[in-house]
C-alpha positions as CSV (number, residue, x, y, z in Angstrom):
1,M,-58.8,-27.5,-167.5
2,A,-55.2,-28.3,-166.3
3,A,-55.8,-26.0,-163.4
4,E,-58.9,-28.0,-162.3
5,Q,-57.0,-31.3,-162.6
6,S,-54.2,-30.0,-160.5
7,L,-56.6,-28.8,-157.8
8,Q,-58.4,-32.2,-157.7
9,A,-55.3,-34.3,-157.6
10,P,-54.5,-35.8,-154.2
11,A,-51.4,-34.5,-152.5
12,T,-48.6,-37.0,-152.4
13,P,-46.5,-37.2,-149.3
14,S,-42.9,-36.1,-149.6
15,G,-40.1,-38.5,-148.8
16,D,-39.6,-36.8,-145.3
17,T,-43.2,-37.2,-144.2
18,R,-43.7,-39.5,-141.2
19,I,-46.8,-40.5,-139.2
20,H,-46.1,-41.4,-135.6
21,N,-48.4,-43.2,-133.2
22,I,-47.5,-41.6,-129.9
23,G,-50.1,-43.6,-127.9
24,Y,-52.8,-41.1,-127.1
25,R,-55.9,-42.8,-125.8
26,S,-59.2,-41.5,-124.8
27,Y,-60.1,-41.7,-121.1
28,D,-62.5,-44.6,-120.4
29,G,-62.4,-44.6,-116.6
30,P,-65.1,-43.5,-114.2
31,R,-66.5,-40.0,-114.3
32,L,-66.5,-38.9,-110.7
33,G,-68.4,-35.6,-111.2
34,R,-69.0,-32.5,-109.2
35,S,-69.2,-34.0,-105.8
36,Y,-65.8,-35.5,-106.1
37,A,-64.3,-32.3,-107.5
38,R,-65.9,-30.3,-104.7
39,M,-64.6,-32.7,-102.0
40,S,-61.1,-32.7,-103.5
41,L,-61.0,-28.9,-103.5
42,Y,-62.2,-28.9,-99.8
43,S,-59.6,-31.5,-98.7
44,Q,-56.7,-29.8,-100.5
45,S,-57.7,-26.4,-99.1
46,L,-58.0,-27.9,-95.6
47,R,-54.6,-29.5,-95.9
48,G,-53.1,-26.3,-97.3
49,A,-54.4,-24.4,-94.3
50,Y,-51.8,-26.3,-92.2
51,G,-49.2,-26.4,-94.9
52,L,-49.7,-30.1,-95.6
53,G,-48.6,-31.1,-99.1
54,R,-46.7,-27.9,-99.4
55,S,-43.1,-26.8,-98.7
56,A,-41.7,-27.0,-95.1
57,K,-41.7,-23.2,-95.0
58,S,-45.4,-23.1,-95.5
59,K,-45.9,-25.4,-92.5
60,V,-44.0,-23.3,-90.0
61,L,-46.6,-20.5,-89.1
62,P,-49.8,-22.6,-89.0
63,M,-48.2,-25.3,-87.0
64,L,-46.6,-22.8,-84.6
65,L,-49.9,-21.1,-84.1
66,F,-51.5,-24.4,-83.4
67,V,-48.9,-25.2,-80.7
68,V,-49.3,-21.7,-79.2
69,M,-53.0,-22.3,-78.9
70,C,-52.6,-25.7,-77.1
71,V,-49.6,-24.9,-74.8
72,P,-51.6,-22.7,-72.4
73,A,-54.3,-25.4,-72.1
74,A,-51.6,-28.0,-71.3
75,I,-50.1,-25.8,-68.6
76,M,-53.5,-25.2,-67.0
77,V,-54.1,-29.0,-67.0
78,A,-50.8,-29.6,-65.4
79,V,-51.5,-27.0,-62.7
80,A,-54.9,-28.4,-62.1
81,V,-53.6,-32.0,-61.7
82,A,-50.6,-31.0,-59.6
83,T,-52.6,-28.8,-57.2
84,K,-55.7,-31.0,-57.2
85,A,-57.8,-28.0,-58.0
86,K,-61.6,-28.2,-57.8
87,E,-62.1,-26.4,-61.2
88,L,-60.1,-25.4,-64.2
89,P,-58.4,-21.9,-64.2
90,L,-60.3,-20.9,-67.3
91,D,-63.8,-21.8,-68.6
92,Y,-64.1,-23.6,-71.9
93,T,-66.1,-20.7,-73.4
94,R,-63.5,-18.1,-72.3
95,Y,-60.5,-19.8,-73.9
96,A,-61.0,-18.6,-77.5
97,I,-61.8,-15.1,-76.2
98,V,-58.5,-14.9,-74.3
99,M,-56.6,-16.3,-77.3
100,Q,-58.3,-14.2,-79.9
101,A,-55.1,-12.5,-81.1
102,V,-53.7,-15.9,-82.1
103,I,-56.9,-16.8,-83.9
104,S,-56.9,-13.5,-85.7
105,L,-53.3,-14.0,-86.8
106,Y,-54.1,-17.5,-88.1
107,V,-57.1,-16.2,-90.2
108,A,-54.9,-13.4,-91.5
109,S,-52.2,-15.8,-92.7
110,Q,-54.4,-18.6,-94.1
111,A,-57.4,-16.8,-95.7
112,P,-55.2,-15.1,-98.3
113,Q,-53.3,-18.3,-98.8
114,S,-56.6,-20.0,-99.6
115,V,-57.9,-17.6,-102.2
116,S,-55.4,-14.8,-103.1
117,R,-53.1,-17.2,-104.9
118,D,-55.9,-18.4,-107.2
119,L,-56.7,-14.8,-108.1
120,R,-53.1,-13.8,-108.6
121,F,-52.2,-16.6,-110.9
122,K,-55.6,-16.5,-112.6
123,T,-56.4,-20.2,-111.9
124,V,-60.1,-19.6,-110.9
125,P,-61.4,-19.9,-114.5
126,L,-59.6,-23.2,-114.7
127,Y,-61.6,-24.5,-111.8
128,F,-64.8,-23.5,-113.5
129,S,-63.8,-25.2,-116.8
130,R,-64.2,-28.5,-114.9
131,P,-67.5,-29.9,-113.6
132,I,-67.5,-27.4,-110.7
133,E,-69.6,-24.2,-110.3
134,T,-69.2,-20.9,-108.4
135,G,-71.1,-22.2,-105.5
136,D,-69.0,-25.3,-105.3
137,Y,-65.8,-23.3,-105.2
138,V,-67.0,-20.9,-102.6
139,R,-68.5,-23.5,-100.3
140,A,-65.4,-25.7,-100.5
141,K,-63.1,-22.8,-99.6
142,Y,-65.4,-21.5,-96.9
143,A,-65.9,-25.0,-95.3
144,A,-62.1,-25.7,-95.5
145,L,-61.1,-22.5,-93.7
146,A,-63.9,-22.9,-91.1
147,S,-62.8,-26.5,-90.5
148,A,-59.2,-25.5,-90.1
149,L,-60.3,-22.8,-87.6
150,F,-62.4,-25.3,-85.7
151,V,-59.5,-27.6,-85.4
152,L,-57.3,-24.7,-84.1
153,T,-59.8,-23.6,-81.5
154,A,-61.3,-27.0,-80.5
155,A,-58.0,-28.8,-79.9
156,P,-57.1,-26.8,-76.7
157,L,-60.6,-27.4,-75.4
158,L,-60.1,-31.1,-75.9
159,V,-56.8,-30.8,-74.0
160,L,-58.6,-29.0,-71.1
161,Y,-61.4,-31.6,-71.1
162,V,-59.1,-34.6,-71.0
163,G,-57.0,-32.9,-68.3
164,A,-60.1,-32.1,-66.3
165,L,-61.1,-35.8,-66.3
166,L,-57.6,-36.8,-65.3
167,A,-57.8,-34.4,-62.5
168,K,-61.1,-36.1,-61.5
169,L,-63.2,-33.0,-61.8
170,D,-67.0,-33.5,-62.0
171,F,-67.7,-35.3,-65.2
172,T,-71.2,-33.8,-65.8
173,D,-70.0,-30.2,-65.3
174,Q,-66.9,-30.7,-67.5
175,T,-68.8,-32.4,-70.3
176,K,-71.4,-29.6,-70.3
177,G,-68.7,-26.9,-70.3
178,F,-66.8,-28.7,-73.1
179,A,-70.0,-29.0,-75.3
180,Q,-70.7,-25.3,-74.7
181,G,-67.2,-24.4,-75.7
182,L,-67.4,-26.5,-78.9
183,V,-70.6,-24.6,-79.9
184,S,-68.9,-21.3,-79.3
185,V,-65.8,-22.1,-81.3
186,A,-67.9,-23.6,-84.1
187,L,-69.8,-20.3,-84.4
188,L,-66.5,-18.3,-84.1
189,S,-64.9,-20.4,-86.9
190,L,-67.8,-19.8,-89.3
191,L,-67.8,-16.0,-88.6
192,F,-64.0,-15.5,-88.8
193,A,-63.6,-17.7,-91.9
194,G,-66.3,-15.7,-93.7
195,I,-64.9,-12.3,-92.8
196,G,-61.3,-13.4,-93.6
197,L,-62.2,-14.9,-97.0
198,V,-64.3,-11.9,-98.1
199,I,-61.4,-9.5,-97.3
200,A,-58.8,-11.8,-98.9
201,S,-60.8,-12.3,-102.1
202,V,-60.7,-8.6,-102.8
203,T,-57.0,-8.5,-103.7
204,P,-54.7,-11.0,-105.4
205,R,-51.8,-9.7,-103.3
206,R,-51.3,-12.0,-100.3
207,G,-49.4,-9.3,-98.3
208,F,-52.3,-6.8,-98.7
209,G,-54.8,-9.5,-97.7
210,I,-52.9,-10.4,-94.6
211,A,-52.6,-6.7,-93.6
212,A,-56.3,-6.0,-94.3
213,V,-57.5,-9.0,-92.3
214,I,-55.4,-8.1,-89.3
215,A,-56.5,-4.5,-89.5
216,V,-60.2,-5.4,-89.6
217,L,-60.1,-7.9,-86.8
218,T,-57.8,-6.2,-84.4
219,I,-58.8,-2.5,-85.0
220,S,-62.5,-3.4,-84.6
221,Y,-61.8,-5.2,-81.4
222,G,-59.6,-2.4,-80.0
223,A,-62.1,0.3,-80.9
224,V,-65.1,-1.6,-79.5
225,S,-63.2,-2.4,-76.3
226,T,-62.2,1.2,-75.8
227,L,-65.7,2.5,-76.4
228,Q,-67.2,-0.1,-74.1
229,A,-64.7,1.0,-71.3
230,I,-65.7,4.6,-71.8
231,A,-69.4,3.7,-71.7
232,D,-68.9,1.7,-68.5
233,V,-67.1,4.6,-66.8
234,Q,-69.9,6.9,-67.8
235,G,-72.5,4.4,-66.5
236,S,-74.0,3.6,-69.9
237,G,-73.9,-0.1,-69.6
238,D,-76.7,-0.7,-72.2
239,A,-74.8,1.4,-74.7
240,G,-71.6,-0.6,-74.0
241,I,-73.5,-3.9,-74.7
242,L,-74.8,-2.6,-78.1
243,I,-71.3,-1.4,-79.0
244,G,-70.3,-5.1,-78.8
245,L,-72.2,-5.7,-82.0
246,F,-69.4,-4.0,-84.1
247,S,-66.6,-6.5,-83.5
248,P,-66.5,-10.2,-84.4
249,I,-64.9,-11.4,-81.2
250,T,-67.3,-9.3,-79.0
251,L,-70.2,-10.7,-81.0
252,I,-69.2,-14.3,-80.1
253,D,-68.7,-13.1,-76.5
254,G,-72.2,-11.7,-76.4
255,V,-73.8,-14.8,-77.9
256,Q,-72.1,-17.2,-75.5
257,S,-72.6,-15.0,-72.4
258,A,-76.4,-14.8,-73.3
259,Y,-77.0,-18.5,-74.2
260,L,-74.0,-20.6,-73.2
261,G,-73.6,-19.6,-69.6
262,A,-70.2,-17.9,-70.2
263,T,-68.7,-15.1,-68.2
264,S,-68.6,-12.1,-70.3
265,A,-65.4,-10.2,-71.1
266,F,-67.4,-6.9,-71.4
267,P,-66.4,-4.2,-68.9
268,G,-67.8,-5.1,-65.5
269,G,-68.4,-8.7,-66.6
270,V,-71.9,-7.8,-67.7
271,G,-72.9,-9.1,-71.1
272,P,-76.2,-9.1,-72.9
273,D,-79.2,-10.9,-71.4
274,R,-81.3,-13.4,-73.3
275,T,-83.4,-10.7,-75.0
276,E,-80.4,-8.6,-76.1
277,G,-78.7,-11.9,-77.0
278,I,-81.2,-12.4,-79.8
279,L,-79.8,-9.3,-81.5
280,F,-76.2,-10.7,-81.2
281,V,-77.3,-14.0,-82.7
282,L,-79.0,-12.3,-85.6
283,V,-76.1,-10.1,-86.4
284,T,-73.7,-13.1,-86.2
285,L,-75.8,-15.2,-88.5
286,G,-76.3,-12.3,-90.8
287,L,-72.6,-11.7,-91.1
288,I,-72.0,-15.4,-91.9
289,A,-74.7,-15.4,-94.5
290,G,-73.6,-12.1,-95.9
291,S,-70.0,-13.3,-96.2
292,H,-71.2,-16.3,-98.2
293,A,-73.3,-14.0,-100.5
294,L,-70.4,-11.6,-101.1
295,L,-68.1,-14.4,-102.0
296,M,-70.6,-15.8,-104.4
297,R,-70.9,-12.4,-106.1
298,R,-67.2,-11.9,-106.2
299,Y,-66.5,-15.3,-107.8
300,K,-69.2,-15.0,-110.4
301,K,-67.3,-12.0,-111.7
302,V,-63.8,-13.6,-111.3
303,G,-64.8,-16.8,-113.1
304,L,-65.8,-15.0,-116.3
């Protein structure tokens, strides 16, 4: 009986017990939801692709590559204005092809920065603990890197266009060429961003991601260019065109030479015709869609 009374007796606070009101309050502000979270992730990833909001060291490489992309365009404009040239030294659609090494280096440096750090520090599940889903994360990261690449590749085209108008070149021709160039670099941005993110998402090590992206983009282009040159020497022009399907940069070259009036960088300057160009378009769109699908599959596992 005494034991039961002792169990039922309320505990009395000791003399050292204190209850402090530290001011915790429940959040009663607006709930912004998934769309706001998705847009925030996109904007932060886009800013991060140029080192904005990060340390000064993080800004050096992307800003340097941006300058390297624009300086040749500015020099071409200066030459065209000074010499009163009748046309620009380089077509709008050819600029990204010529500068593809700089673009590949940018993708290799920024794709791992966008996703590898989240994998390394295991912050991906934290994203999914908020009102954001796998598709939101993948699309935000994909759109951010593609947008950053579009800024990188479209800015020198804008420099060329403004310079061409200052040089009083034909407005209609320059506007048409500028529009074709923008379509080309938009497609290139989607393709390169997808490939770069898929490769970078495989490893949490940023250094491994950088090396892997560089290897895939540069080795594939070098191998395809070599095989195309061999096919051209042997008179197998059709085979050389089909070989162009196996490198991202030659894929874009084939699409724009078939449908955007561009001069092809293929050996002999002969690119795919409109019929063959359909295959280049399908492979390009297939790689973009496939990259998105692989990223979705990858992050469904990572987010568990």
